C-alpha positions as CSV (number, residue, x, y, z in Angstrom):
1,M,49.2,279.0,38.3
2,E,50.2,281.7,40.7
3,R,53.9,281.3,39.6
4,V,52.9,281.7,35.9
5,C,50.9,284.8,36.7
6,A,53.7,286.3,38.8
7,L,56.2,285.6,36.0
8,L,53.9,287.2,33.4
9,F,53.4,290.2,35.7
10,V,57.2,290.6,36.1
11,S,57.8,290.3,32.4
12,F,55.3,293.1,31.8
13,L,57.2,295.3,34.3
14,L,60.6,294.5,33.0
15,S,59.9,294.8,29.2
16,P,59.3,298.6,29.2
17,I,62.4,299.0,31.4
18,A,64.6,297.0,29.0
19,H,63.1,298.9,26.0
20,A,63.7,302.2,27.7
21,A,67.3,301.3,28.3
22,D,67.7,300.4,24.6
23,A,66.0,303.6,23.4
24,H,68.6,305.7,25.0
25,D,71.5,304.0,23.2
26,C,72.5,306.5,20.6
27,R,73.0,303.7,18.1
28,N,69.2,303.3,18.1
29,L,68.5,306.9,17.2
30,L,69.5,306.7,13.5
31,T,69.4,303.8,11.1
32,L,72.3,302.9,9.0
33,A,70.1,303.5,5.9
34,E,69.4,307.1,7.1
35,V,73.1,307.7,7.7
36,S,74.1,306.3,4.4
37,S,71.5,308.4,2.6
38,A,72.8,311.5,4.4
39,V,76.4,310.9,3.4
40,G,75.7,309.8,-0.1
41,G,77.1,306.3,0.1
42,A,77.8,303.3,2.3
43,A,78.5,304.2,5.9
44,E,79.4,302.2,9.0
45,L,79.4,302.8,12.7
46,T,82.9,304.0,13.7
47,N,82.3,304.9,17.3
48,A,79.7,304.4,20.0
49,G,80.2,305.0,23.7
50,K,80.1,307.4,26.6
51,R,82.2,310.6,26.5
52,G,84.6,309.1,29.1
53,D,85.2,306.1,26.7
54,V,85.9,308.3,23.7
55,G,88.0,311.2,25.1
56,E,87.5,314.2,27.3
57,G,85.7,317.3,26.2
58,A,85.7,320.7,27.8
59,T,82.4,320.0,29.6
60,Q,81.8,316.9,31.6
61,Q,78.6,314.9,31.6
62,E,78.9,311.3,32.6
63,R,75.7,310.3,30.7
64,L,76.8,311.8,27.4
65,E,76.4,309.2,24.6
66,V,78.4,309.7,21.4
67,C,77.9,307.8,18.1
68,S,79.7,308.4,14.9
69,W,79.2,306.9,11.4
70,A,81.5,307.5,8.4
71,T,82.0,306.4,4.8
72,R,84.9,304.0,4.3
73,S,87.0,306.8,2.8
74,F,86.1,309.2,5.7
75,R,85.1,311.8,3.2
76,A,81.7,312.2,5.0
77,G,80.3,311.3,8.3
78,V,77.5,311.8,10.8
79,N,77.9,312.4,14.6
80,L,75.2,312.2,17.2
81,D,75.6,313.2,20.8
82,V,72.8,312.8,23.4
83,V,72.4,313.3,27.1
84,P,69.1,311.5,27.9
85,A,66.6,312.2,30.6
86,L,67.7,315.5,32.1
87,D,66.0,317.3,35.0
88,A,64.5,320.6,33.9
89,A,67.3,322.5,35.7
90,D,70.0,320.5,33.9
91,V,68.7,321.0,30.3
92,D,70.9,324.1,29.6
93,K,74.0,322.3,30.9
94,G,73.2,319.3,28.8
95,L,72.8,321.5,25.7
96,A,76.1,323.1,26.4
97,V,77.7,319.6,26.6
98,V,76.2,318.3,23.3
99,Q,77.0,321.4,21.3
100,Y,80.7,321.2,22.2
101,P,81.7,320.2,18.6
102,L,80.2,323.5,17.3
103,D,81.7,325.6,20.1
104,E,85.2,324.1,19.4
105,R,85.0,325.1,15.7
106,R,83.8,328.6,16.7
107,R,86.9,329.0,18.9
108,Q,89.0,328.1,15.9
109,H,87.3,330.9,13.9
110,W,85.5,328.7,11.4
111,V,83.1,330.7,9.1
112,E,79.6,330.2,10.4
113,T,76.1,330.5,9.1
114,Q,73.2,329.9,11.5
115,L,69.5,329.0,11.1
116,D,66.9,328.1,13.7
117,F,64.0,325.7,13.3
118,N,61.4,326.2,16.1
119,G,63.9,325.9,19.0
120,V,66.4,323.7,17.2
121,H,69.6,325.8,16.6
122,C,71.6,324.8,13.5
123,S,75.0,326.0,12.4
124,S,77.0,325.4,9.2
125,L,80.7,325.9,9.6
126,S,83.6,325.9,7.1
127,P,87.3,325.9,8.1
128,P,89.1,329.2,7.9
129,A,90.7,330.0,4.5
130,D,94.2,329.7,5.9
131,Q,93.7,326.0,7.0
132,S,94.2,323.0,4.9
133,N,91.4,322.0,2.7
134,Q,91.5,318.6,4.4
135,E,89.2,319.8,7.1
136,P,85.5,318.8,6.4
137,Q,82.7,321.3,6.4
138,V,80.2,320.7,9.2
139,T,76.5,321.4,9.6
140,G,75.0,320.6,13.0
141,C,71.8,321.0,14.9
142,V,71.3,321.1,18.7
143,G,68.1,321.2,20.7
144,E,66.1,319.9,23.7
145,V,63.8,316.9,23.0
146,R,61.5,315.6,25.7
147,G,64.1,316.4,28.4
148,A,67.1,315.2,26.5
149,A,69.9,317.3,24.9
150,L,70.4,316.2,21.3
151,Y,73.1,317.1,18.8
152,V,73.4,315.8,15.2
153,D,75.9,316.9,12.6
154,V,76.9,315.9,9.1
155,S,80.5,316.5,7.9
156,S,81.8,316.5,4.3
157,R,85.0,317.1,2.5
158,A,83.2,317.5,-0.8
159,E,80.4,320.0,-0.1
160,R,78.7,321.9,2.7
161,P,75.9,319.7,4.2
162,T,72.6,321.5,4.0
163,F,70.5,322.7,6.9
164,D,67.5,320.7,5.6
165,L,69.6,317.4,5.5
166,V,70.8,317.8,9.1
167,K,67.5,319.0,10.4
168,R,65.9,315.9,8.9
169,L,68.4,313.6,10.7
170,F,67.9,315.6,13.9
171,D,64.1,315.0,13.6
172,E,64.5,311.3,12.9
173,A,66.7,310.9,16.0
174,A,64.4,313.1,18.1
175,A,61.4,310.9,17.1
176,R,63.2,307.9,18.6
177,L,64.1,309.5,21.9
């Protein structure tokens, strides 16, 4: 009987730990249905991993998780970057890490419109007129959520994604952090 009680106690301790580890996997922050709705058609997960697994950015953060979904034609997609469980002193650095995709486009002189929603900073960017029309338009939101740095964007070759659409995805991902 003691062994059964001990096993039951251990399972109660390990269950939240396992669930917490799953919660910080960026694939669990948006559903495929939410992504498909955002891009206006069937989408699939095209990339999921840590920044070191998917290429190097200008800012290093070993815990940065990157997930990408796209339509089969790659005409539209959703990207989600998250650095979970930051110390209060590291939140600003984490935000700088996850907003790298926006900063990269700013450096390339993309046309930008900004809108903030209660501490969530959103930008809608279009490629410069002199670039090929093959580049998608991108709208992304970045913010701190319960000690995590979160970035969500929607890209589209057909039309500029709206702030409301991207903010809704941001809120859905934030609720699962």
